[in-house]
N, C-alpha and C positions, 0 to 999 in steps of 0.2 A: 491143431493150432489154430485158436479161435482168431476171428477178424481183428480184436484190438492188437493182438500179439503180433499179427504179420504187419499191421500200420506203424506200431513201434519200432520194429527191425529195418523198415523201410525208411522211416525217417534216420534212424539212426545211420546208416549205409549213406543217405543224402549228405548228413552233417560231415561225415569223416571225409567223405570224396569231394565234398565241394567247398563247405565253408571252412574246415582247417587249413587247406593250401591258400585259401584266400589271407587267413590271417598272418601264415608265415610271410607272404610276400609283403605284409604292412609292418614287418618288425624292422625292416631296413638291414643294413650291414651291421655284423656281430664282428667280435674280436676275432675270430678266426677267419673273417674275410680277407687280412691282409697277411702276408707272408713276409718271413725273411729267408734269404738265399746267401750261402755263403759265398765270396765274391776271391778272397785271399786268404790265407794262412801263412805266418812267420812269426820269429821268435826263437830263443835256444829250445824250447819245446819243440819244435818243428824239425831241428837240426838232427840228422842220423847220427853224427859224431860228437854231438854236445856231450861233454863230461859230466857239468854239473847244471841241472836245471832247477831255478829259483821260482817261486811264485812271483807273478808280476800284481802288485797289489795298488798301484797307481801309477796313472800316465798324464803326461801334458804334451799336448799337441804344440808344435811351435807354429808363432804367428805368421809366418809364410805358407803354412800347411805341408811343408815338405817332409819334416822328420817327427817323429814319437821320442819322447824321454820317458823311460818305466821304472820304477822301484823294482829292482831284482835282489834281493836281500841285502847287503852290506853295499851292495852297487846301484849306480844309475846308467843303464845301457840306452845309448841313442840309435835309435835305427831310420834309415831312409827308406819311406815308405813306398817310392815309386819301384825302386827294385828291391826291396825287402832286403836290404842287408844293414849289417851291424856295423855303425858308423866309428865308434868308440864307447866306450866303458870308465866310468867314473867313479873310483873307489870312494864313497862317502857314505859312512852308516847312521841310520837312524835319523835321517834329516829330511825336512820338507826341501823341495826345489821348484823351480820356475823358470821359466825362456826371459831373454831380453828381448824389448821390443823388436829388433833386428834379427832374430834367430841365431844370432851369431855366438851367444854364451849362455852358460846356465848358472845362478845362482843357488846355492846349497846352504845350510844351516847346521852347525854341529850344536847338539843340546840345545841354549838359548842363549850364549854369550858371544857367537862367534858367526860371520858369514863366509863365503870363499866364493868365489867367481871364478868359472872354467870357461875355456875355449871349446864350444860344443862340438870342433870338429877333430880335433888333437886331442882333448882331453887334459890339456896341460893348465895347471892353477896359475891364474892370474892376479887375483888380489884375495888377500886374507885380512878381515877386520875384526878386532875384538869388541864386543860390545857391553851390556852390562847385566849384572845379574837379575833378574825380575822375581818372580814367584812361583815359577815353575822348573819342569826338569829338561824339556824341549820346546822347540818353536813348533807349534801346532800348524802354521801358515805362513806362507810367503807369497808375494805378488812383487813382481818387477813390473810396475805401471808407467813410468816414461823413462825417458833416457837420464833422467837425474834423482829417480827415487826406487827404492826400493822399500817395501814396508813387510815387517814381519809380526805376527802375533804369538803371544805366550802369557796370558792373563795379565796381559798390556800390550801396547804396541810401539815400535819402534820404526822410525824412518832413517833411511840410509843413503848415503850418496855413493852409488857405485863407481864412482869417477875418482875417489879419495880414500884414505881410510882414516878420514876424520870420525869423532864419536858419534853414534847414532843420537836422533831426536825424539826425546821420549813424548808420544801424544797420548789422549785421551779421547775416548767414544763410549765404548762398552765398558762397563766398571768391572764385568765378568768375561769379558770377549777374548778370544782366543782365537777364532777363524775369522777372515776376511775375503770378501771379493768386492772388486771395483767395477763399477759400471764402464759398459763397453766407452762412455765419452769420457771416460776419468774425472766426472764431476762429484759422482757420491762413492761411498763405500759403505758395503752391508756388512754389519760386526755380529757375531754370535758367540755365544759361550756353551759349553757342556753342562753347566750349572742354571743356564737360565732358558726359559721358552719364549722369550723376547729377543728378535732382531732388531737391532739399532741401525737404522740409516742415518749415514753423516755425510756433512760436504767436505771440501777440500780444507777447510778450516778445523774439521772433525768436532763440529758441533751438530750434536743429535738435530734432525728435522723430521724423523719419522721414525715409530715404534711399530712392528707388525709381528703377529704370533708364528712361531717357528723355531725350531731349534736343532733339526738333522742336518738338512741341507737346504741352498739358497741357489737361485740363479735368476740373473739379470733378462728381462724381455729385452729384444734387441732397440726396441725403439727408449729405453730406458725409464719409461714413464711406468712401467709395470715390475712386477718382481713374483717370481714363482717359489713358495715356501712348501716345506714339510712340518706340520705340527703334530699335536698329540692325537693320538688314534689313527697316526700313519695317514692323517687328511692332507691333501693337496690341494693348494690355494694360491689363485691368482688374486695379487692386491695391486688397485690403483694408487699411484704414491702419492699423488697431488691431492686426493681427498682421502687416502687411509681405508677407503670400504673394501671389500671383496667383491669381486667379479665374478671368480668362477671357484667352485669346489667339487670336489671328487674323493671318494674312498680308493687310496691305495691298494686295500685288501690286507689279509692277516700279516703278510711279511712285509718287513719295515723298508720304506724307501731309503737309500742311501744316496743316490745320485739323480740329479735333475738335468737335462739340457735342452735348450729351444733349438729349433731348426731356425735355419737364416731368416727365412720369411716369417717366422712366428705361428704358422699354420699349425705346427705338429710340435709335440714334447714328447721326450721319452723318459723313462724312469727307469732306474735299475735297482733290484731289492736283494736283499741279505739271502735269498734262496737262490738265487741265479735267475729269477725271473726278470724279462724285461717287459714293459708296458709302452705301447705306442698310442697316444692320445692325439685327437684332431678337435681343433676349436672350431664349432659348427656355426656357432654365435657369439655376440661380443661376451655372454656371460655362461657359456654352456661348453664343457669337455666331453668328448666321446671318446671311450676307449677303443681303438680299431684292431690291435695286436695285443696279444699275451703269449709269451713264450718263453722257453728257459733255454739258456747258454750254458751248454756245462762249464763248471768251474769258475762262472761269472765273478769278475773283480771289478771292473768299471764300464761304464758305456757312455759314447758321446756321438754326436754327429759329426760327419764327415763328408761334407757337402752333401749330393742327395743321399748318402750311404751312412750305416752306422760303423762304429769301430769299437772294438771292445778289446779287454785284456782279461786273461784267465790266471787263476792259481797253477794250471799246469805250465806256464811260461808262452803263452801263446799272444799272438796280436791278431785279431781278426777282422775282416771287411765283411760289409753283409750290405746285401741289395734288398730295399725293399719291392715286394711285389705289391701292387694295387690292381685289383680286376677292373677292368672297365666296366661302366655301369650298366645295367642293364635296361635296355630301351623297353617301356610297354609298349603292348601291341595297341594300336588305334581302334 
């Protein structure tokens, strides 16, 4: 071996021993640096003597955080989260549903012409109100956003008074809208439709005030002045609603995002994907999202924040709580 070859070997050894470890340290946290750990599991899929286990396809947390209502086949099951017990079952096929602001009642819709209000503890039907036949076969979304107003969406929007059986009032916001989401302070409503890639933001008079790109799902930022959407090419965006500008953009990967939810202090965002994957994002700066976790939850249907934990439902009839494990930062040697 000549002298030149010996020098090249020494240089290569030094490179792999010294340079590459330093480069790895500069990469910072990776998507695998945060982890999830199961904290609780309940639901019909967790019962040994359960005769029928239906997929859980949708869930809504009660405003007081004590209960979870899940769509299970033709029924809505209501579970107490603290003691993991089934409170009651409401037999209501093929409908959207929502909690009342005081967590005591559930509203459901049958096709698009009727709504029903149920006692969330006993399952007793309290009110049945007939509406108008619009342009669809069923209600796509429903929200109970204050004491005197329920809003349903089905290629048109109806406002209902839950205290009476009066006819609903037809309102306009999105010409092709069917889904809706009220802001936390109930001053604005985001509306979208499966045949449109534009989300319309309307005020309480249902006058459009802003248009943003997105069509799969949307979630309000806790401060109400921002909104997160998923648009074409599975692109996750955060919008400033005062200016209409995009503050952050990130790729959701190859598998479509179908849920987004903000952590209560808005520092983190969780996304649920069609392949059962969840991704956890952290806001590093005003305009930067960093993915901190990517993992797969078997049979995932839906995911949301539950305090400092995540709560998920699955097609195996399970409700699961997950702790977020965040490693302590490594201090650099002085």
